[in-house]
C-alpha positions as CSV (number, residue, x, y, z in Angstrom):
1,M,0.0,0.1,0.0
2,Y,2.7,2.5,0.9
3,V,4.6,1.8,-2.5
4,L,1.3,2.8,-4.4
5,I,0.9,5.8,-2.2
6,I,4.5,7.0,-3.0
7,F,4.1,6.2,-6.7
8,V,1.0,8.3,-6.8
9,H,2.8,11.3,-4.9
10,V,5.6,11.1,-7.4
11,L,2.9,11.1,-10.2
12,L,1.3,14.3,-8.7
13,I,4.7,16.1,-8.3
14,S,5.4,15.2,-11.8
15,K,2.2,16.4,-13.3
16,A,2.6,19.7,-11.3
17,F,6.1,20.3,-12.5
18,F,5.8,19.3,-16.3
19,F,2.1,20.1,-17.2
20,K,1.6,23.4,-15.1
21,G,5.0,25.1,-15.6
22,K,5.9,25.1,-11.9
23,S,9.5,25.2,-10.5
24,T,10.8,22.2,-8.9
25,N,10.2,23.4,-5.3
26,E,6.5,24.6,-6.3
27,A,5.8,21.4,-7.8
28,T,7.0,19.5,-4.9
29,V,5.1,21.5,-2.3
30,A,1.9,21.2,-4.4
31,G,2.4,17.5,-4.7
32,C,2.9,17.3,-0.8
33,R,-0.3,19.4,-0.3
34,A,-2.3,17.1,-2.9
35,M,-1.0,14.0,-1.2
36,T,-2.0,15.3,2.4
37,K,-5.6,15.9,0.9
38,R,-5.6,12.5,-0.4
39,V,-4.6,10.5,2.3
40,G,-5.6,12.6,5.2
41,S,-2.0,12.7,6.7
42,S,1.3,14.6,6.4
43,A,3.6,14.2,3.3
44,G,7.1,15.1,2.6
45,A,9.3,14.9,-0.4
46,I,12.8,15.9,-1.7
47,T,12.8,16.0,-5.5
48,V,15.3,16.7,-8.2
49,S,14.5,17.7,-11.7
50,N,16.3,16.4,-14.9
51,K,18.2,19.7,-14.6
52,G,19.4,19.3,-11.1
53,D,17.0,21.7,-9.5
54,V,16.1,20.5,-6.1
55,G,12.7,20.7,-4.4
56,I,11.7,20.5,-0.8
57,G,8.1,20.2,0.3
58,F,6.4,18.9,3.4
59,T,3.1,19.2,5.1
60,S,4.0,18.1,8.7
61,D,5.3,20.7,11.2
62,R,9.0,19.8,10.6
63,M,11.0,17.6,8.5
64,A,14.8,17.0,8.5
65,W,16.2,17.5,5.0
66,A,19.7,17.8,3.5
67,Y,21.4,17.6,0.2
68,Q,24.8,18.4,-1.2
69,R,25.7,20.5,-4.2
70,R,28.7,22.1,-5.9
71,G,30.9,21.7,-2.6
72,K,27.9,23.2,-0.3
73,I,25.7,21.1,1.9
74,Y,22.1,22.4,2.4
75,S,19.9,21.4,5.3
76,G,16.8,22.4,7.3
77,I,14.0,21.3,9.6
78,D,11.5,24.1,9.7
79,K,9.5,25.4,6.7
80,D,11.6,28.5,5.8
81,D,15.1,26.9,6.8
82,E,17.8,26.7,4.4
83,F,21.2,26.5,6.0
84,C,24.2,26.2,4.0
85,E,27.9,25.3,4.8
86,D,31.0,24.2,3.1
87,A,31.1,20.4,2.3
């Protein structure tokens, strides 16, 4: 069941990104909101576009996330966090 839900979630994000012209981050946030509405629980995702753009979205109060790009590590926990440090 969880695999199906995750697959549907990825499809929602892809649909928002490719068919509505949203940025990777906007599509990720929209996909998480749609998934939350669909399953009645919180959702979160870290996505990467085919161009390497990163999207972070979650509907829970907090979600730990991190990624590395071009010698920098980006991370956060709260919705508006984006900490950056050298790798």
